[in-house]
C-alpha positions as CSV (number, residue, x, y, z in Angstrom):
1,M,5.3,13.3,17.4
2,R,5.9,15.9,15.0
3,D,2.7,18.2,14.1
4,G,2.2,21.6,13.9
5,S,1.0,22.9,17.2
6,N,4.7,22.9,19.0
7,D,4.0,27.1,19.1
8,P,0.3,27.6,20.3
9,D,0.2,31.2,19.4
10,H,1.7,30.3,16.1
11,T,-0.6,32.0,12.9
12,G,1.8,32.2,10.3
13,S,4.6,29.8,8.2
14,R,7.1,28.5,10.4
15,P,11.0,28.9,9.2
16,G,11.7,25.3,9.1
17,I,9.1,24.0,6.7
18,F,8.9,24.6,3.2
19,P,5.7,27.1,2.1
20,F,2.4,25.2,0.9
21,S,2.5,27.8,-1.7
22,A,5.7,27.8,-2.9
23,V,5.7,24.4,-4.7
24,V,5.5,24.6,-8.1
25,G,4.1,22.1,-10.8
26,S,2.1,20.2,-8.7
27,D,-1.5,21.4,-9.3
28,D,-3.6,18.4,-8.9
29,L,-1.9,17.4,-5.4
30,A,-2.7,21.2,-4.5
31,L,-6.1,20.8,-5.4
32,A,-6.6,17.3,-3.3
33,L,-4.7,18.7,-0.6
34,V,-6.9,21.8,-0.2
35,L,-9.9,20.0,-1.3
36,T,-9.8,17.6,1.8
37,A,-9.3,20.7,4.2
38,V,-12.0,22.4,3.0
39,S,-14.3,19.1,4.1
40,P,-12.5,16.6,5.8
41,E,-15.6,14.0,5.3
42,V,-14.2,13.7,1.9
43,G,-11.5,11.4,3.8
44,G,-7.9,12.5,3.2
45,V,-5.3,12.1,0.3
46,L,-2.7,9.3,-0.9
47,V,0.0,10.6,-2.6
48,R,1.8,8.2,-5.3
49,G,4.8,8.7,-7.0
50,E,8.1,8.6,-7.7
51,K,10.5,9.8,-4.9
52,G,12.1,13.4,-4.9
53,T,8.5,14.8,-6.1
54,A,7.8,17.1,-3.3
55,K,5.2,14.7,-1.7
56,S,6.3,15.4,1.7
57,T,7.0,18.8,1.3
58,M,3.5,19.8,-0.1
59,V,1.6,17.4,2.7
60,R,4.2,19.3,5.7
61,G,3.4,22.6,4.0
62,L,-0.4,22.1,4.5
63,A,-0.8,22.6,8.4
64,A,0.6,26.1,7.9
65,V,-2.2,27.3,5.8
66,L,-5.0,25.8,7.8
67,P,-7.3,27.9,10.0
68,R,-6.8,27.3,14.0
69,Q,-9.1,25.4,16.1
70,A,-11.0,26.5,18.8
71,V,-10.5,23.3,21.7
72,V,-11.6,23.6,25.1
73,S,-8.7,24.3,27.5
74,G,-6.7,21.4,29.4
75,C,-8.3,18.5,26.9
76,R,-5.5,15.8,25.9
77,F,-7.7,14.6,22.4
78,G,-8.5,18.2,21.7
79,C,-12.2,18.3,21.8
80,A,-13.8,21.2,20.4
81,P,-16.5,23.7,22.8
82,G,-19.4,21.4,23.2
83,D,-18.0,18.5,21.4
84,G,-17.2,16.4,24.5
85,A,-19.2,13.3,24.6
86,G,-17.7,10.4,25.4
87,C,-14.2,12.2,26.3
88,P,-12.1,10.7,29.3
89,D,-10.8,14.4,29.8
90,G,-14.6,15.0,29.9
91,P,-17.3,15.6,30.4
92,H,-16.7,19.0,29.3
93,D,-19.4,21.7,30.8
94,V,-20.9,24.1,28.2
95,G,-18.7,26.8,29.8
96,A,-16.1,25.4,29.8
97,E,-12.4,27.9,28.9
98,A,-11.7,27.3,25.4
99,G,-8.8,28.1,23.7
100,T,-7.3,27.6,20.0
101,R,-4.6,26.1,18.5
102,A,-2.8,25.5,15.7
103,A,-4.1,22.9,12.8
104,R,-2.8,19.3,13.5
105,L,-0.9,17.2,11.2
106,V,0.3,14.4,12.8
107,E,3.2,12.1,11.7
108,L,3.1,8.3,12.0
109,P,6.1,6.8,11.7
110,I,6.5,3.3,9.8
111,G,8.2,1.8,12.9
112,A,5.8,2.9,15.3
113,T,4.8,0.6,18.1
114,E,0.9,-0.4,18.8
115,D,1.2,1.1,21.8
116,R,2.8,4.2,20.5
117,V,-0.1,4.9,17.9
118,V,-3.2,3.8,20.2
119,G,-1.9,5.0,23.7
120,S,-0.8,2.8,26.5
121,L,-1.1,2.4,30.5
122,D,1.1,5.9,31.8
123,L,4.1,4.4,33.0
124,E,5.3,7.2,35.4
125,R,2.2,6.8,37.0
126,A,1.7,2.9,36.9
127,L,5.4,2.5,38.6
128,G,5.4,5.9,40.8
129,R,2.3,5.8,42.2
130,G,0.4,2.5,41.5
131,E,-1.9,4.5,39.5
132,T,-3.9,3.0,36.6
133,A,-3.8,5.8,34.2
134,Y,-4.3,5.8,30.2
135,Q,-1.4,7.6,28.2
136,P,-2.9,9.1,25.0
137,G,-1.1,8.0,21.4
138,L,-1.1,9.5,18.1
139,L,-4.5,8.9,16.9
140,A,-5.2,11.2,19.9
141,A,-3.2,13.4,18.9
142,A,-4.4,13.8,15.3
143,N,-8.2,14.1,16.5
144,R,-9.4,16.7,14.5
145,G,-6.7,17.2,12.4
146,I,-4.5,15.5,10.1
147,L,-3.0,12.0,10.5
148,Y,0.2,11.8,7.9
149,V,2.2,8.4,7.2
150,D,5.3,8.6,4.9
151,E,5.6,5.5,3.0
152,V,2.3,4.4,3.7
153,N,3.1,1.2,1.8
154,L,5.5,-0.1,4.3
155,L,3.2,0.6,7.2
156,H,2.8,-2.7,8.9
157,D,0.0,-5.1,8.7
158,H,-0.8,-4.6,12.2
159,L,-0.8,-1.1,12.2
160,V,-3.1,-0.8,9.4
161,D,-5.6,-2.7,11.0
162,L,-5.4,0.2,13.6
163,L,-5.8,2.6,10.9
164,L,-8.9,1.1,9.2
165,D,-10.7,0.5,12.5
166,A,-9.9,4.6,13.4
167,A,-10.9,5.8,10.2
168,A,-14.3,3.6,10.2
169,M,-15.1,4.2,13.2
170,G,-13.8,7.8,14.3
171,R,-13.2,6.5,17.5
172,N,-10.1,5.0,19.3
173,T,-10.7,1.5,22.0
174,V,-7.9,0.5,23.7
175,E,-8.7,-2.5,25.8
176,R,-5.6,-4.1,27.3
177,D,-2.9,-3.8,30.2
178,G,-6.2,-2.8,32.6
179,V,-6.8,-0.3,30.5
180,S,-10.1,0.4,29.1
181,V,-10.7,3.6,27.5
182,S,-12.2,5.2,24.4
183,H,-11.9,8.3,22.8
184,A,-12.8,10.4,20.0
185,A,-10.4,9.5,16.5
186,R,-12.1,11.9,13.8
187,I,-8.8,12.1,11.6
188,V,-8.0,13.1,7.9
189,L,-5.5,10.8,6.6
190,V,-2.9,11.7,3.9
191,G,-0.5,9.3,3.4
192,T,2.5,9.6,0.2
193,M,4.3,6.3,-1.0
194,N,6.3,5.5,-3.9
195,P,4.7,2.5,-6.3
196,E,7.8,1.1,-6.8
197,E,8.0,-0.3,-3.3
198,G,4.8,-1.9,-3.3
199,E,1.3,-1.5,-3.5
200,L,-1.4,-0.6,-0.3
201,R,-3.7,-3.8,0.9
202,P,-6.8,-3.1,-0.8
203,Q,-9.1,-2.0,2.6
204,L,-6.5,0.9,3.4
205,L,-6.5,1.9,-0.1
206,D,-10.2,2.4,-0.5
207,R,-10.1,4.6,2.7
208,F,-8.0,7.8,1.4
209,G,-11.0,9.4,-0.3
210,L,-8.9,11.3,-3.0
211,T,-5.3,10.3,-4.5
212,V,-2.6,12.2,-6.9
213,E,-0.5,10.4,-9.3
214,V,2.7,13.0,-9.1
215,A,5.7,12.6,-11.3
216,A,8.8,15.0,-11.5
217,P,8.0,18.1,-14.6
218,R,9.6,17.3,-17.6
219,E,9.6,21.2,-18.9
220,P,13.6,22.4,-18.5
221,A,12.5,26.0,-17.3
222,L,9.5,25.0,-14.3
223,R,12.3,21.9,-13.4
224,A,14.6,25.3,-13.1
225,E,12.5,26.8,-11.2
226,V,11.6,24.3,-8.6
227,V,15.5,24.0,-7.8
228,R,15.9,27.7,-7.8
229,R,13.1,27.7,-5.0
230,R,14.8,24.8,-3.4
231,L,18.3,26.8,-3.1
232,A,16.6,29.2,-2.0
233,F,15.1,28.2,0.7
234,D,18.0,26.2,1.4
235,A,19.8,29.4,1.7
236,S,17.7,31.9,3.8
237,P,14.8,29.6,5.2
238,G,13.5,32.7,7.2
239,A,14.0,35.3,4.5
240,F,12.0,32.5,2.1
241,V,9.3,32.2,4.2
242,A,8.8,35.7,4.1
243,R,8.9,36.4,0.8
244,F,5.9,34.1,0.2
245,E,4.0,34.9,3.5
246,D,1.3,37.3,1.6
247,D,0.2,34.3,-0.4
248,Q,0.0,32.0,2.6
249,Q,-2.2,34.7,4.4
250,A,-4.2,34.6,1.4
251,L,-4.6,31.0,0.9
252,R,-5.4,30.6,4.6
253,G,-8.2,33.3,4.1
254,R,-9.6,31.9,1.1
255,I,-9.5,28.2,2.9
256,A,-11.5,29.5,5.9
257,D,-13.7,31.2,3.6
258,A,-14.7,28.0,1.5
259,R,-14.7,26.4,4.9
260,S,-17.7,28.3,6.3
261,R,-19.6,28.2,2.6
262,V,-19.1,24.6,2.3
263,G,-22.4,24.0,4.1
264,A,-24.7,26.0,1.8
265,V,-23.6,24.8,-0.8
266,T,-26.6,23.1,-3.2
267,L,-26.2,19.6,-4.7
268,T,-28.8,19.2,-7.2
269,D,-30.8,15.9,-7.7
270,E,-30.0,16.3,-11.5
271,V,-26.2,17.0,-10.9
272,L,-26.0,13.6,-8.2
273,T,-27.4,11.4,-10.7
274,K,-24.5,12.8,-13.6
275,I,-22.4,11.3,-10.2
276,A,-24.1,7.9,-9.7
277,T,-23.7,7.6,-13.9
278,V,-20.0,8.7,-13.6
279,C,-19.8,5.9,-10.9
280,A,-21.6,3.4,-12.7
281,A,-19.7,4.1,-15.9
282,F,-16.4,3.4,-14.7
283,E,-17.4,0.2,-12.8
284,V,-16.1,1.1,-9.0
285,D,-16.4,-1.2,-6.3
286,G,-19.1,-0.3,-3.5
287,L,-20.7,3.1,-2.9
288,R,-18.2,5.1,-1.4
289,A,-16.9,6.4,-4.5
290,D,-20.1,8.1,-5.1
291,I,-20.1,9.4,-1.7
292,V,-16.5,11.0,-1.7
293,T,-17.1,12.2,-5.4
294,A,-20.3,14.3,-4.4
295,R,-18.8,15.9,-0.8
296,A,-15.2,16.3,-3.1
297,A,-17.6,18.3,-5.7
298,V,-19.4,20.0,-3.2
299,A,-16.2,21.0,-1.7
300,H,-14.9,22.0,-5.5
301,A,-17.9,24.3,-5.8
302,A,-17.0,26.1,-2.2
303,W,-13.7,26.5,-3.3
304,S,-14.6,28.5,-6.5
305,G,-16.7,30.7,-4.6
306,R,-19.9,28.9,-6.1
307,T,-23.2,28.4,-4.4
308,T,-24.5,24.8,-6.9
309,V,-22.6,22.3,-7.7
310,T,-21.5,22.5,-11.7
311,V,-20.4,19.8,-14.0
312,A,-17.0,21.7,-13.3
313,D,-16.9,20.6,-9.8
314,V,-18.0,16.8,-10.7
315,R,-15.1,16.5,-13.2
316,A,-12.5,17.9,-10.7
317,A,-13.5,15.5,-7.7
318,A,-14.2,12.7,-10.2
319,R,-10.8,13.0,-11.6
320,L,-9.2,12.6,-8.2
321,A,-12.0,10.6,-6.6
322,L,-12.2,7.8,-9.0
323,P,-8.9,6.2,-10.1
324,H,-7.8,4.4,-7.4
325,R,-11.2,2.5,-7.4
326,R,-11.7,1.4,-10.5
327,R,-8.5,-0.6,-10.8
328,R,-9.6,-4.3,-11.8
329,N,-6.6,-6.3,-11.5
330,P,-3.1,-5.9,-9.8
331,F,-1.2,-4.6,-12.9
332,D,-3.7,-1.9,-13.7
333,S,-2.0,1.3,-13.3
334,P,-4.7,4.5,-11.6
335,G,-6.3,7.1,-14.1
336,L,-8.9,8.0,-15.6
337,D,-10.6,7.7,-19.5
338,E,-11.2,11.9,-19.6
339,D,-12.5,11.5,-22.6
340,L,-15.4,8.8,-21.6
341,L,-15.5,11.3,-18.5
342,D,-16.4,14.1,-20.6
343,Q,-19.3,12.1,-22.4
344,L,-20.5,11.0,-19.4
345,L,-20.7,14.6,-18.1
346,G,-21.8,16.5,-21.2
347,D,-22.0,20.4,-21.2
348,D,-23.1,22.2,-18.0
349,A,-25.8,24.1,-18.9
350,P,-26.1,26.5,-16.2
351,G,-22.3,27.8,-16.9
352,P,-19.6,28.2,-13.9
353,E,-19.8,31.0,-12.0
354,P,-16.7,33.8,-12.0
355,E,-14.0,32.3,-9.7
356,P,-13.1,34.8,-6.7
357,D,-9.8,37.0,-6.8
358,P,-7.5,35.0,-4.9
359,G,-6.1,37.8,-3.4
360,P,-2.6,38.8,-3.3
361,G,0.1,36.5,-5.0
362,D,4.0,36.9,-5.2
363,G,4.6,37.2,-9.0
364,G,1.7,35.3,-10.5
365,E,1.8,32.5,-7.8
366,P,-0.5,29.6,-8.9
367,E,-3.0,28.8,-6.6
368,P,-4.2,25.4,-5.8
369,G,-6.6,24.2,-8.4
370,D,-5.4,26.7,-11.1
371,H,-5.1,24.2,-13.2
372,D,-5.2,26.2,-16.8
373,D,-2.8,29.4,-16.4
374,A,0.9,29.3,-16.7
375,L,3.1,29.3,-14.4
376,D,5.2,32.5,-14.8
377,G,4.8,32.5,-18.7
378,E,6.1,29.1,-18.7
379,A,3.9,25.9,-19.9
380,Q,2.6,23.7,-17.2
381,P,3.1,20.2,-16.8
382,S,0.7,17.7,-18.0
383,T,-1.6,16.6,-15.0
384,S,-1.4,13.8,-13.3
385,S,-4.0,12.0,-14.8
386,E,-3.3,12.9,-18.1
387,R,0.6,10.6,-17.4
388,A,-1.7,8.1,-15.4
389,H,-3.9,7.8,-18.6
390,A,-0.9,7.0,-20.5
391,G,-0.4,4.0,-18.5
392,D,-4.1,3.0,-19.6
393,R,-3.0,1.8,-22.6
394,E,-2.5,-1.9,-23.6
395,P,1.2,-2.5,-23.3
396,D,2.9,-4.5,-26.6
397,R,2.5,-7.7,-27.4
398,Q,4.9,-10.5,-27.7
399,P,4.2,-11.0,-31.5
400,E,2.1,-14.5,-32.5
401,P,4.2,-17.2,-32.9
402,Q,4.6,-18.8,-36.1
403,R,1.2,-21.3,-36.8
404,S,3.4,-24.3,-37.9
405,E,4.7,-24.6,-34.3
406,L,1.8,-23.6,-32.6
407,E,-1.4,-24.9,-34.4
408,P,-3.9,-26.1,-32.4
409,G,-3.2,-30.2,-32.4
410,H,0.5,-29.8,-33.4
411,G,1.0,-30.4,-29.3
412,E,-1.7,-32.8,-28.8
413,S,-1.7,-36.3,-29.9
414,S,-4.5,-37.9,-31.6
415,D,-6.2,-39.4,-28.2
416,G,-6.5,-35.8,-26.5
417,G,-2.9,-36.2,-24.7
418,E,0.0,-34.0,-25.2
419,R,3.4,-34.6,-27.4
420,E,6.6,-33.0,-26.9
421,V,7.7,-30.6,-29.6
422,P,11.4,-31.2,-29.2
423,T,13.0,-28.4,-31.0
424,A,10.6,-25.5,-31.8
425,S,10.9,-22.4,-30.1
426,A,8.2,-19.8,-30.1
427,V,7.0,-16.9,-27.2
428,S,3.3,-16.5,-26.1
429,A,1.8,-14.0,-24.4
430,A,0.7,-13.8,-20.9
431,D,-2.8,-13.8,-20.2
432,E,-3.9,-10.8,-17.8
433,P,-2.4,-11.2,-14.4
434,Y,-4.6,-11.7,-10.9
435,R,-4.3,-11.2,-7.4
436,P,-3.3,-14.8,-6.4
437,Q,-4.0,-16.5,-2.8
438,L,-1.6,-16.0,0.3
439,L,0.6,-18.7,0.1
440,R,3.4,-18.8,3.7
441,A,6.3,-20.7,5.1
442,K,5.0,-22.6,8.1
443,G,6.2,-22.1,11.4
444,I,7.5,-18.9,12.9
445,G,10.3,-17.6,11.3
446,Q,13.0,-14.6,12.4
447,G,13.4,-12.9,9.0
448,D,13.4,-9.1,7.4
449,P,10.2,-7.2,8.1
450,G,7.8,-7.8,5.4
451,R,4.9,-9.1,4.5
452,R,4.3,-12.5,3.7
453,S,4.9,-15.0,6.5
454,A,4.7,-15.0,10.6
455,A,8.0,-14.0,12.4
456,L,9.2,-12.8,15.6
457,T,9.7,-9.0,14.7
458,S,10.9,-6.0,16.0
459,T,7.3,-4.5,15.4
460,G,4.6,-6.1,15.6
461,R,1.5,-7.9,17.5
462,R,2.8,-8.1,21.3
463,V,2.4,-12.0,22.0
464,G,4.5,-12.3,25.6
465,S,7.4,-11.7,27.2
466,T,10.9,-12.8,27.7
467,S,13.9,-11.7,30.1
468,A,15.9,-11.2,27.2
469,T,17.8,-7.8,27.8
470,T,17.3,-5.9,24.7
471,G,13.3,-4.8,22.9
472,P,10.1,-3.0,24.5
473,V,9.5,-3.2,28.0
474,H,6.3,-5.8,28.4
475,L,5.3,-3.4,31.3
476,P,2.6,-5.9,33.1
477,A,4.9,-8.9,33.2
478,T,7.5,-7.0,34.5
479,I,5.2,-5.8,37.5
480,R,4.0,-9.5,37.8
481,A,7.6,-10.4,38.4
482,A,8.4,-7.9,40.7
483,A,5.0,-8.5,43.0
484,A,6.0,-12.2,42.8
485,R,9.4,-12.1,44.6
486,G,7.0,-10.7,47.8
487,E,9.3,-8.5,49.3
488,A,6.5,-5.8,50.0
489,G,4.0,-6.0,52.4
490,P,0.4,-5.2,51.9
491,S,1.0,-1.5,52.4
492,A,4.3,-1.2,50.9
493,R,5.4,0.4,47.8
494,L,6.2,-2.0,44.9
495,R,9.9,-2.4,43.8
496,V,11.0,-2.5,40.5
497,L,14.4,-4.0,40.4
498,P,16.6,-4.5,37.0
499,R,16.2,-8.3,37.2
500,D,12.3,-8.1,37.0
501,L,12.4,-6.0,33.8
502,R,10.3,-8.2,31.0
503,R,10.4,-7.4,27.1
504,S,7.4,-7.8,25.3
505,V,7.5,-10.6,22.1
506,L,6.2,-9.4,19.0
507,Q,4.7,-11.4,16.3
508,G,4.7,-9.5,12.6
509,R,5.2,-10.1,9.0
510,E,8.5,-11.5,7.2
511,S,9.9,-11.3,3.7
512,N,10.5,-14.4,2.0
513,L,12.7,-15.6,-0.5
514,V,10.0,-17.1,-3.4
515,L,12.0,-18.9,-6.1
516,L,9.8,-19.9,-9.2
517,C,11.2,-22.7,-11.2
518,V,9.6,-22.4,-14.7
519,D,8.9,-25.8,-17.2
520,A,9.8,-23.7,-20.3
521,S,9.9,-26.8,-22.5
522,G,8.3,-28.4,-25.3
523,S,5.8,-30.3,-23.5
524,M,4.7,-26.6,-22.0
525,A,4.3,-25.5,-25.9
526,A,0.6,-25.1,-26.3
527,R,0.1,-21.5,-26.9
528,R,-2.9,-21.1,-24.4
529,R,-1.3,-23.6,-21.9
530,M,1.7,-21.2,-22.1
531,E,-0.3,-17.9,-21.7
532,A,-2.0,-19.2,-18.7
533,V,1.4,-20.2,-17.6
534,K,3.4,-16.8,-17.9
535,S,-0.2,-15.2,-16.6
536,A,0.5,-16.8,-13.2
537,V,3.7,-17.0,-12.7
538,L,3.4,-12.9,-13.5
539,S,0.3,-13.2,-10.8
540,L,3.0,-14.8,-7.8
541,L,6.0,-12.1,-8.9
542,L,3.2,-9.6,-8.4
543,D,2.4,-10.7,-4.9
544,A,5.9,-11.2,-3.8
545,Y,6.5,-7.5,-5.2
546,Q,4.1,-6.4,-3.2
547,R,4.8,-8.6,0.0
548,R,8.8,-7.4,-0.1
549,D,9.8,-10.7,-0.9
550,K,13.1,-11.2,-2.8
551,V,12.6,-13.2,-5.8
552,G,14.2,-15.7,-8.3
553,L,13.4,-17.3,-11.6
554,V,14.9,-20.3,-12.6
555,T,13.9,-21.6,-16.2
556,F,14.7,-25.4,-17.9
557,R,14.4,-26.6,-21.5
558,G,16.2,-28.1,-24.1
559,S,19.2,-29.6,-22.1
560,G,20.0,-27.3,-19.3
561,A,18.4,-24.9,-16.9
562,E,19.4,-21.5,-16.4
563,L,18.9,-19.0,-13.6
564,T,17.4,-16.6,-15.8
565,L,17.2,-13.7,-12.8
566,P,19.2,-14.1,-9.6
567,P,17.7,-13.7,-6.1
568,T,16.7,-9.7,-6.0
569,G,14.2,-7.4,-4.4
570,S,13.2,-6.0,-7.7
571,V,10.6,-8.2,-9.9
572,D,10.6,-5.8,-13.2
573,I,13.6,-7.2,-14.8
574,A,11.6,-10.7,-13.8
575,A,8.8,-9.7,-15.4
576,R,10.1,-8.5,-18.8
577,R,12.3,-11.6,-19.5
578,L,9.3,-13.7,-18.1
579,R,7.3,-11.8,-21.0
580,D,9.9,-12.8,-23.6
581,L,10.7,-16.3,-22.5
582,P,10.9,-19.1,-25.3
583,H,9.6,-22.0,-24.7
584,G,10.3,-25.6,-26.8
585,G,12.2,-27.9,-26.6
586,R,12.9,-31.3,-24.2
587,T,12.0,-31.2,-20.5
588,P,14.8,-31.4,-18.0
589,L,13.4,-31.4,-15.1
590,A,16.2,-32.7,-12.7
591,E,18.4,-30.2,-14.4
592,G,15.6,-27.8,-13.3
593,L,15.4,-28.7,-9.6
594,G,18.8,-29.1,-9.6
595,T,19.9,-25.4,-10.4
596,A,16.9,-24.3,-7.8
597,Y,18.6,-26.4,-5.2
598,D,22.0,-24.8,-5.6
599,T,20.5,-21.5,-5.8
600,L,18.8,-21.7,-2.3
601,R,21.7,-23.3,-0.7
602,V,23.6,-20.6,-2.0
603,E,20.8,-18.0,-0.9
604,R,20.6,-19.8,2.4
605,L,24.6,-19.1,3.6
606,R,23.9,-15.6,2.7
607,D,21.3,-15.0,4.5
608,P,20.3,-17.8,6.9
609,N,17.3,-16.1,8.5
610,R,15.4,-15.5,5.3
611,R,13.0,-18.6,4.6
612,A,12.5,-20.1,1.0
613,L,9.2,-20.6,-0.8
614,L,10.0,-23.0,-4.0
615,V,7.5,-22.8,-6.3
616,V,7.6,-25.4,-9.4
617,V,5.7,-24.9,-12.5
618,T,5.6,-28.0,-14.9
619,D,3.3,-30.7,-16.1
620,G,6.1,-33.5,-14.2
621,R,7.5,-34.6,-17.3
622,A,11.0,-35.1,-18.0
623,T,12.7,-35.7,-21.0
624,S,16.2,-35.2,-21.1
625,G,18.6,-38.1,-20.5
626,T,18.5,-41.4,-19.5
627,D,16.6,-41.7,-16.7
628,A,14.5,-38.4,-16.6
629,L,11.8,-39.3,-13.9
630,G,13.8,-41.2,-11.7
631,R,16.7,-38.3,-11.8
632,A,14.0,-35.6,-10.7
633,A,12.6,-37.3,-8.5
634,R,16.2,-38.1,-6.7
635,V,16.8,-34.4,-7.0
636,A,13.4,-33.5,-5.4
637,T,13.8,-35.5,-2.5
638,Q,16.7,-34.2,-1.6
639,L,15.0,-30.8,-1.4
640,R,12.4,-32.2,1.0
641,H,15.4,-33.6,2.9
642,E,17.0,-30.3,3.2
643,G,13.7,-28.7,4.8
644,V,12.7,-26.3,1.5
645,E,9.1,-25.9,1.6
646,S,7.3,-26.1,-1.8
647,V,4.2,-25.6,-4.0
648,V,4.2,-27.7,-7.8
649,L,1.4,-25.7,-10.1
650,D,0.4,-28.1,-12.2
651,C,0.0,-27.5,-15.9
652,E,-1.0,-30.1,-17.5
653,S,-4.4,-30.4,-19.6
654,G,-5.9,-32.5,-22.3
655,R,-8.4,-35.3,-21.7
656,F,-5.9,-38.1,-20.8
657,R,-3.3,-36.7,-17.4
658,M,-0.6,-39.0,-16.4
659,G,-0.7,-36.9,-12.8
660,L,3.4,-37.0,-13.1
661,A,3.2,-33.2,-11.3
662,A,1.2,-34.6,-8.2
663,R,3.5,-37.6,-8.1
664,L,6.8,-34.7,-8.2
665,A,4.6,-33.0,-5.2
666,E,5.1,-36.7,-3.7
667,H,8.7,-36.3,-3.7
668,L,9.4,-33.0,-2.5
669,G,6.7,-32.7,-0.1
670,A,4.7,-30.2,-1.3
671,E,1.4,-28.7,-1.9
672,H,-0.1,-29.7,-5.6
673,L,-2.0,-27.2,-7.0
674,P,-3.5,-27.3,-10.7
675,V,-2.4,-24.1,-12.2
676,G,-5.8,-23.3,-12.9
677,E,-6.8,-23.1,-9.1
678,L,-4.2,-20.1,-8.5
679,A,-6.9,-18.0,-7.9
680,A,-9.2,-19.8,-6.6
681,A,-10.6,-20.7,-2.9
682,A,-9.1,-24.2,-3.2
683,I,-5.8,-22.3,-2.7
684,V,-6.7,-21.4,1.2
685,G,-6.8,-24.0,2.6
686,A,-3.6,-25.1,0.8
687,A,-1.9,-21.7,2.7
688,R,-3.6,-23.1,5.9
689,A,-2.6,-26.2,5.3
690,T,1.2,-24.8,4.9
691,V,1.0,-22.8,8.3
692,D,0.2,-25.7,9.8
693,G,2.8,-27.9,8.9
694,R,0.2,-30.6,7.1
695,P,1.0,-30.5,3.5
696,T,-1.5,-32.1,1.5
697,T,-0.2,-34.7,-1.6
698,G,-1.9,-35.8,-5.1
699,S,-4.5,-33.6,-6.4
700,A,-6.4,-30.9,-5.5
701,A,-8.9,-30.7,-8.1
């Protein structure tokens, strides 16, 4: 555990930590962290940004500028004097001895075990004295402090569930291994993440009160100043920290003053109505956004030295509280339309009160929240919301195909069915992607950690014990094994021998290889149908990206198939190639399945533990070569015999349907799913059937 309380007498900045006030070019992030420090009820901060943008540096530096806390002496849970109700170390008397400690910042490693997070049986006391005692975990250490998770988007799902419970209830309850305890866990959750490595679960995302999008500054002078300060800190940390100590003290005093003032700030009904208007206009889900925005606006007013919340405070709060709550689909970038925000808020009639003197500085260093000031005479970088807003612009669409190729009715026969376009080649844009339901491989695997299918992993939920020689100790099973030997009498002390040791069997989630095999032939050439197909495949790509899967893309059209994207951990190239994918020509279904078979065989040799899921996107037609349908059926049967788990997304449309995709699913032993139901509830049953090992056949309609 790393926290900000290693030295109980510490009042200033530690030499090993880069000073918070010395970071330049991250004004929005500094403001968000300060507002959370002023009012912990705001709910924490999620920091999104590319690598190397001082995300972790600023968060770790925050603890040094937070005021000290009053605590009950000897309480392992950091209770405040007079606030020990329900504490396992309590009850604390009103006159209990009290002391102070530095503000806590506890880091939660993404590889932490469940026992380390929530606490567990005290092993030393259990084995040495035969006592059942609770050993507090990281949630106890972070009580009344900050729990920091670097790369929070890579956190295992079982740990995410624990954080959700603690954040929602403000308490941690442990019922395991003979331990029954509940203690306060009022934590401020701060997480950093690189969106390139996957997104957060929506439930955890919503638990962060504020969010900030950070990026490296583009101005050469500002970049040079960042490098200059970093080099100076690395060369002489002590001297660099001392140089900014006056700024640190001024910032610490201003935070303490804002904390004392926040309870006296007035939030008028008129301003509260404006907050509700803004949240409704941006179509955020639920009412948590309104509550967080109101709390952040009050904190901003206190930080600015005001006693009444103004429109300026609401604007600052909305820019930080709403972006991650207004996302309507998985491909939307966080951000707000600030022009719309200004229209909704209008002018602030009373006029803002003057800002207080921030105190002494070192050469005009910026204070958090001073967004409009210049830094040492240089232009400030654009705000994170402005950068994020640029991502809201609709991406350039591919040019519409020529009407001669895709005129309504061109790809359909007079009876409402489809007829193939043998030579035409066109490009269709994709519909908006969506969040598809989860498809999983059946059974229990042993692949690399991820977020898709069940697997035995090095971290996860404990599901049993084993006599293996490696892994975390399963204490109850070890004690039972020692007691089962029956060598000790009723009054003798239990002896645990090496042969009694039992290791925990942990079940988590693994990543898979998702291989998409997409029909791009003329039978799929109707423009609207191809747009829906691309949207479905893009949605599956996004889902695989977020679950840290490897992704491959096979396309087939004309007379052959192509491995458009060899299996990779990055889906950006796959998405771009799919958007530009032309379609038309005959349907070499057998060749597409054969290319998929060869790809999966090679990948199985490279990584035997990574299980594969083949997703075939087709209407089932096969028109290239002799006996096209028969050859496709034989390759599909071979895939089934090789144990390849598959799903067929049926793209057939029209009034009269041939059911060829359903027949292909029978040969593959795969789940058959109409592409229009990929996001519907029907796929939930499909996923359960796949997990239970009971694949169904036939139409899912």
